[in-house]
C-alpha positions in Angstrom: 14.8 -33.9 0.7 12.1 -33.8 3.3 8.5 -32.6 2.7 9.2 -29.4 4.7 12.3 -28.6 2.6 10.3 -29.1 -0.6 7.5 -26.8 0.6 10.1 -24.1 1.6 11.7 -24.5 -1.8 8.4 -23.9 -3.6 7.6 -20.9 -1.4 10.9 -19.4 -2.1 10.5 -19.7 -5.9 7.0 -18.2 -5.7 8.2 -15.2 -3.7 10.9 -14.5 -6.3 8.6 -14.8 -9.3 5.6 -13.0 -7.9 5.6 -9.3 -9.0 4.3 -7.0 -6.3 3.6 -3.4 -7.2 3.2 -0.5 -4.7 0.7 2.2 -4.2 2.5 5.4 -3.3 0.7 8.3 -1.7 2.3 11.8 -2.0 2.1 14.8 0.2 -0.1 17.7 -0.8 -1.2 21.0 0.8 -4.9 20.2 0.4 -5.9 17.1 2.4 -6.0 17.0 6.2 -4.4 14.3 8.3 -7.9 13.1 9.3 -9.0 12.8 5.7 -5.9 10.8 4.7 -6.2 8.6 7.8 -9.9 7.9 7.2 -9.3 7.2 3.5 -6.4 4.8 4.1 -8.5 2.9 6.7 -11.5 2.7 4.3 -9.7 2.0 1.0 -6.5 0.1 2.1 -8.0 -1.6 5.2 -5.3 0.0 7.4 -5.7 0.0 11.2 -6.0 3.5 12.7 -2.3 3.2 13.8 -1.1 2.1 10.4 -3.0 4.9 8.7 -1.7 7.5 11.1 1.9 6.3 10.7 1.5 6.5 6.9 0.1 10.0 7.0 3.0 11.1 9.1 5.5 9.5 6.7 3.8 11.2 3.8 3.9 14.6 5.6 7.6 14.4 6.6 9.1 12.4 3.7 6.8 13.6 0.9 5.6 10.1 0.0 4.8 6.7 1.5 4.1 3.2 0.2 0.7 2.4 1.6 -0.1 -0.9 -0.1 1.8 -3.6 -1.9 0.4 -6.5 -4.0 -0.5 -7.6 -7.5 -1.6 -4.9 -9.9 -5.1 -6.2 -10.4 -5.8 -5.8 -6.6 -4.1 -2.4 -6.4 -5.8 -0.6 -9.4 -9.2 -0.3 -7.7 -7.7 0.8 -4.5 -5.5 3.5 -6.2 -8.6 4.7 -8.1 -10.5 5.1 -4.8 -7.6 7.0 -3.3 -7.5 9.3 -6.3 -11.3 9.8 -6.2 -11.0 10.8 -2.5 -8.6 13.6 -3.6 -5.3 12.0 -2.5 -2.2 12.1 -4.8 -1.3 8.4 -5.5 0.2 6.2 -8.1 1.1 2.5 -8.7 4.7 1.7 -9.3 
């Protein structure tokens, strides 16, 4: 087995065993598009385009996954979203 094949094998195993959670933002009748977009850019480090797309998905579908990753990284971000008045949870 070549070195490249060994590295690929290790990466594949890590991807399978790593547990990524998601922050889901839900639609509400309170927050404006601008507020949601600005908050996603500030808290989740989205680009303006990413934040706008997520806000539209939330509006039309009722919810959107805005961030994925390990729980310890997502908790502070979800807390900030909640503090900004957005409806969000980690699943």
